[in-house]
Rosetta silent file (secondary structure, phi, psi, omega in degrees, C-alpha in Angstrom):
SEQUENCE: MKTLMTAAFLALAPIAAIAEGETHFVAIHVDENDPQVMNMALNNAQNVSNYYESQGDTVVIELVAYGPGLNMFIPGKSPVADRIETMSLALENLSFAACGNTHRKMSEKAGSEVPIMDEANMVTSGVVRLIELQEEGYAYVRP
SCORE:     score description
SCORE:     0.000 S_00000001
   1 L     0.000  -44.676 -179.788   63.043  -14.526  -12.019 S_00000001
   2 H   -61.618  -40.431  179.471   60.822  -11.480  -12.584 S_00000001
   3 H   -63.649  -40.515  178.942   60.209  -12.569  -16.195 S_00000001
   4 H   -64.309  -41.658  178.867   59.221  -16.043  -15.037 S_00000001
   5 H   -66.340  -40.336  178.579   56.748  -14.615  -12.495 S_00000001
   6 H   -64.249  -43.478  178.832   55.259  -12.288  -15.118 S_00000001
   7 H   -62.548  -41.316  179.267   54.887  -15.181  -17.567 S_00000001
   8 H   -64.613  -42.441  178.888   53.216  -17.310  -14.888 S_00000001
   9 H   -62.219  -46.802 -179.130   50.819  -14.477  -14.015 S_00000001
  10 H   -64.423  -35.569  178.998   49.901  -13.915  -17.664 S_00000001
  11 H   -67.691  -34.798 -177.744   49.374  -17.629  -18.197 S_00000001
  12 H   -88.481  -14.672 -177.349   47.034  -17.841  -15.210 S_00000001
  13 H   -55.383  -44.838  178.644   45.151  -14.578  -15.882 S_00000001
  14 H   -61.952  -33.933  178.404   42.568  -16.184  -18.212 S_00000001
  15 H   -65.829  -41.656  179.029   41.821  -18.821  -15.556 S_00000001
  16 H   -63.043  -40.217  179.682   41.223  -16.112  -12.955 S_00000001
  17 H   -64.369  -40.427  178.963   38.851  -14.319  -15.317 S_00000001
  18 H   -66.123  -41.216 -178.144   36.892  -17.520  -15.896 S_00000001
  19 H   -63.342  -31.852 -179.822   36.714  -18.251  -12.171 S_00000001
  20 H   -71.506  -22.979 -179.970   35.197  -14.825  -11.531 S_00000001
  21 L    82.010  172.351 -179.303   32.325  -15.569  -13.923 S_00000001
  22 L  -100.373  162.941  172.161   30.429  -13.332  -16.284 S_00000001
  23 E  -112.857  128.569 -179.917   27.871  -10.632  -15.614 S_00000001
  24 E  -110.810  155.708 -177.484   24.590  -10.863  -17.513 S_00000001
  25 E  -131.466  128.415 -175.841   21.953   -8.152  -17.892 S_00000001
  26 E  -134.374  131.036  173.070   18.207   -8.791  -18.233 S_00000001
  27 E  -108.680  125.869  178.590   15.237   -6.431  -18.685 S_00000001
  28 E  -112.364  132.801 -170.782   11.818   -7.910  -17.893 S_00000001
  29 E  -110.622  127.751  174.376    8.735   -6.131  -19.263 S_00000001
  30 E  -128.555  121.039  178.257    5.261   -6.104  -17.653 S_00000001
  31 L  -133.130   20.179  179.712    2.432   -4.163  -19.289 S_00000001
  32 L  -124.600  141.061  174.975   -0.608   -6.196  -18.208 S_00000001
  33 L   -89.075   64.922 -175.756   -2.705   -5.981  -15.058 S_00000001
  34 L  -131.297  115.890 -179.020   -2.756   -9.750  -14.838 S_00000001
  35 H   -54.410  -34.331  179.224   -1.558  -11.564  -11.693 S_00000001
  36 H   -64.388  -43.408  179.674   -0.382  -14.505  -13.825 S_00000001
  37 H   -66.230  -43.440  179.841    1.832  -12.262  -15.965 S_00000001
  38 H   -62.324  -44.971  178.023    3.175  -10.442  -12.908 S_00000001
  39 H   -65.550  -37.913  177.636    3.969  -13.711  -11.148 S_00000001
  40 H   -62.989  -41.968  178.279    5.556  -15.104  -14.316 S_00000001
  41 H   -61.496  -44.215  178.661    7.792  -12.013  -14.523 S_00000001
  42 H   -67.790  -37.453  175.062    8.848  -12.457  -10.895 S_00000001
  43 H   -61.492  -44.255  178.165    9.381  -16.195  -11.470 S_00000001
  44 H   -56.962  -47.091 -179.820   11.565  -15.337  -14.472 S_00000001
  45 H   -59.676  -47.239 -179.210   13.644  -12.966  -12.334 S_00000001
  46 H   -63.910  -45.397 -177.361   14.081  -15.542   -9.557 S_00000001
  47 H   -66.492  -41.308  178.025   14.880  -18.400  -11.938 S_00000001
  48 H   -63.763  -44.368  178.742   17.393  -16.370  -13.968 S_00000001
  49 H   -60.569  -47.411  179.252   19.086  -15.201  -10.771 S_00000001
  50 H   -60.316  -44.397 -177.752   19.239  -18.758   -9.394 S_00000001
  51 H   -60.664  -53.723 -176.181   20.593  -20.156  -12.660 S_00000001
  52 H   -66.097  -34.331  175.770   23.423  -17.673  -13.090 S_00000001
  53 H   -61.959  -41.455 -179.957   24.350  -17.897   -9.414 S_00000001
  54 H   -66.858  -21.535  178.772   24.627  -21.682   -9.777 S_00000001
  55 L   -90.038   -4.455 -176.899   26.964  -21.126  -12.753 S_00000001
  56 L    83.647   11.020  178.603   29.225  -18.802  -10.778 S_00000001
  57 L  -101.539  170.576  172.561   28.005  -15.825  -12.809 S_00000001
  58 E  -118.291  160.149  178.518   26.155  -12.720  -11.750 S_00000001
  59 E  -142.155  140.234  175.156   23.099  -11.165  -13.312 S_00000001
  60 E  -109.781  123.704 -175.182   21.591   -7.687  -13.115 S_00000001
  61 E  -122.525  131.317  173.605   17.808   -7.713  -13.561 S_00000001
  62 E  -124.616  123.626  177.425   15.484   -4.755  -14.017 S_00000001
  63 E   -99.141  120.201 -175.941   11.732   -5.309  -14.143 S_00000001
  64 E  -110.787  125.167  179.370    9.993   -2.453  -15.986 S_00000001
  65 E  -120.995  136.799  174.797    6.224   -1.932  -15.641 S_00000001
  66 L  -149.253  173.706 -177.096    4.021    0.492  -17.536 S_00000001
  67 H    57.601 -146.643 -179.821    0.417    0.801  -18.681 S_00000001
  68 H   -58.846  -21.988  178.764   -1.885   -1.570  -16.810 S_00000001
  69 H   -66.401  -19.335  179.928    1.200   -3.442  -15.588 S_00000001
  70 H   -61.949  -21.676  178.016    2.031   -0.523  -13.288 S_00000001
  71 H   -57.162  -20.027  178.757   -0.627   -1.882  -10.915 S_00000001
  72 H   -68.197  -16.105  179.403    1.983   -4.367   -9.729 S_00000001
  73 H  -108.256    8.776 -177.931    3.670   -1.423   -7.933 S_00000001
  74 L   -98.224  113.807  178.979    0.519    0.179   -6.485 S_00000001
  75 L   -56.900  136.909 -179.718    0.033   -0.570   -2.757 S_00000001
  76 L    86.597  -18.621  177.896   -3.403   -2.065   -2.121 S_00000001
  77 L  -111.144  -26.800 -174.048   -3.822   -3.001   -5.805 S_00000001
  78 L   -71.612  123.139  175.542   -0.763   -5.137   -6.427 S_00000001
  79 L   -77.889   -4.769 -176.961   -1.456   -8.871   -6.332 S_00000001
  80 L  -123.940   19.242 -176.698    2.308   -9.428   -5.983 S_00000001
  81 H   -56.396  -44.915 -178.703    3.240   -6.789   -3.375 S_00000001
  82 H   -63.328  -40.732  179.150    4.444   -9.366   -0.830 S_00000001
  83 H   -65.438  -41.915  179.664    6.632  -11.116   -3.415 S_00000001
  84 H   -61.514  -45.215  179.538    8.140   -7.819   -4.559 S_00000001
  85 H   -60.383  -47.970 -179.003    8.971   -6.875   -0.970 S_00000001
  86 H   -64.053  -47.161 -177.165   10.510  -10.283   -0.236 S_00000001
  87 H   -67.283  -35.614 -179.693   12.421  -10.505   -3.511 S_00000001
  88 H   -66.573  -29.146  176.273   13.799   -6.975   -3.250 S_00000001
  89 H   -78.718  -35.801 -175.173   15.306   -7.906    0.117 S_00000001
  90 H   -83.283  -29.523 -174.519   16.608  -11.292   -1.053 S_00000001
  91 L  -117.642  100.402  178.309   17.980  -10.288   -4.468 S_00000001
  92 L   -64.721  -22.065 -175.427   20.393   -7.361   -4.508 S_00000001
  93 L   -87.126    3.738 -176.116   20.637   -7.752   -8.275 S_00000001
  94 E  -111.647  130.138  174.606   16.921   -7.031   -8.885 S_00000001
  95 E  -131.442  161.516 -176.458   15.431   -3.573   -9.368 S_00000001
  96 E  -125.163  132.144  179.712   11.981   -2.323  -10.334 S_00000001
  97 E  -118.680  126.267  179.556   11.187    0.596  -12.670 S_00000001
  98 E  -105.420  133.796 -178.573    7.759    2.279  -12.689 S_00000001
  99 E   -71.471  120.362  178.355    6.658    4.305  -15.716 S_00000001
 100 H   -67.501  -34.725  177.908    6.246    7.979  -14.864 S_00000001
 101 H   -62.249  -47.942  179.115    3.944    8.590  -17.846 S_00000001
 102 H   -63.576  -43.312 -179.099    1.527    5.893  -16.704 S_00000001
 103 H   -60.239  -43.775  179.374    1.787    7.066  -13.095 S_00000001
 104 H   -60.654  -45.263 -179.917    0.958   10.653  -14.072 S_00000001
 105 H   -66.138  -39.680  177.114   -2.114    9.531  -16.053 S_00000001
 106 H   -62.510  -42.899 -179.259   -3.274    7.252  -13.211 S_00000001
 107 H   -65.715  -41.557  177.015   -2.879   10.110  -10.719 S_00000001
 108 H   -60.774  -45.132 -179.432   -4.813   12.524  -12.965 S_00000001
 109 H   -64.771  -38.004 -179.419   -7.613   10.005  -13.345 S_00000001
 110 H   -76.462  -19.599 -178.277   -7.684    9.345   -9.575 S_00000001
 111 L    81.428    6.269  176.300   -7.660   13.080   -8.788 S_00000001
 112 L  -159.950  165.747 -178.755   -4.698   12.668   -6.436 S_00000001
 113 L   -63.276  121.856  176.840   -1.158   11.297   -6.386 S_00000001
 114 L   -81.972  126.236  179.628   -1.240    7.493   -6.667 S_00000001
 115 L   -70.415  151.692  175.848    1.348    5.960   -4.306 S_00000001
 116 L  -121.119  143.706  178.178    4.054    3.661   -5.643 S_00000001
 117 L   -56.377  144.757  179.136    5.738    0.905   -3.631 S_00000001
 118 L   -57.818  -28.902 -176.728    9.056    1.920   -2.062 S_00000001
 119 L   -70.513  -20.267 -176.511   10.789   -0.865   -3.978 S_00000001
 120 E   -94.475  138.129  174.560   10.015    0.747   -7.356 S_00000001
 121 E   -99.829  132.596  179.027   12.034    3.580   -8.867 S_00000001
 122 E   -78.467  130.747  172.752   10.130    6.045  -11.030 S_00000001
 123 E  -116.653  157.778 -177.376   11.462    6.485  -14.562 S_00000001
 124 L   -59.219  -47.007 -176.990   10.181    9.052  -17.048 S_00000001
 125 L  -144.216  128.785  178.089    8.892    6.444  -19.503 S_00000001
 126 H   -64.895  -40.974  179.910    8.729    2.672  -19.211 S_00000001
 127 H   -64.539  -45.627  179.171    9.047    2.203  -22.972 S_00000001
 128 H   -62.674  -39.304  179.223   12.055    4.516  -23.155 S_00000001
 129 H   -61.143  -42.000  177.874   13.627    2.706  -20.189 S_00000001
 130 H   -63.022  -40.021  177.262   13.302   -0.622  -22.018 S_00000001
 131 H   -62.313  -47.240  179.864   14.915    0.910  -25.103 S_00000001
 132 H   -58.671  -45.235 -179.423   17.780    2.305  -23.008 S_00000001
 133 H   -61.929  -42.418  179.107   18.369   -1.040  -21.306 S_00000001
 134 H   -66.340  -36.731  176.583   18.445   -2.875  -24.634 S_00000001
 135 H   -66.142  -25.969  177.308   20.859   -0.292  -26.043 S_00000001
 136 L   -84.803    1.580  176.406   23.072   -0.985  -23.008 S_00000001
 137 L    98.813    7.358  177.966   23.122   -4.687  -23.923 S_00000001
 138 L   -69.720  139.315  170.303   20.361   -6.020  -21.667 S_00000001
 139 E   -74.292  145.591 -176.017   18.527   -9.113  -22.893 S_00000001
 140 E  -107.636  129.170  178.918   14.788   -8.455  -23.209 S_00000001
 141 E  -128.685  130.672  174.296   12.185  -10.786  -21.688 S_00000001
 142 L  -126.572  107.552 -177.769    8.430  -10.402  -21.899 S_00000001
 143 L   -68.690    0.000    0.000    6.561  -13.110  -19.995 S_00000001
């Protein structure tokens, strides 16, 4: 009886794995201070999330901004601040990475610490973060 139950479990195990779905990983890159590019990046994140959810899969998305693209995380400058706030609440699978190198240079130029939106996590280097994500198997998207 025990052997029969074990055989049944092993036979059904692949079906259970399929039913659980896959997990996908996506890195989205923004390096332009262009509202169209920023909105396209956020659209990409939303559309990818919606697609994989509809397939029964999950997706982990990290949006990395550096250079002029860091403006998307600067309160009062970001043309997409409201979308970032809304999306960060709606999508648990979405995170935002702000380049520390760019932030430091912006702050030096401004003569004081430039604030970053609460939704963004500071990383040492946006470029290095993109490399790390790709080395971890993340798909790379640049809108």
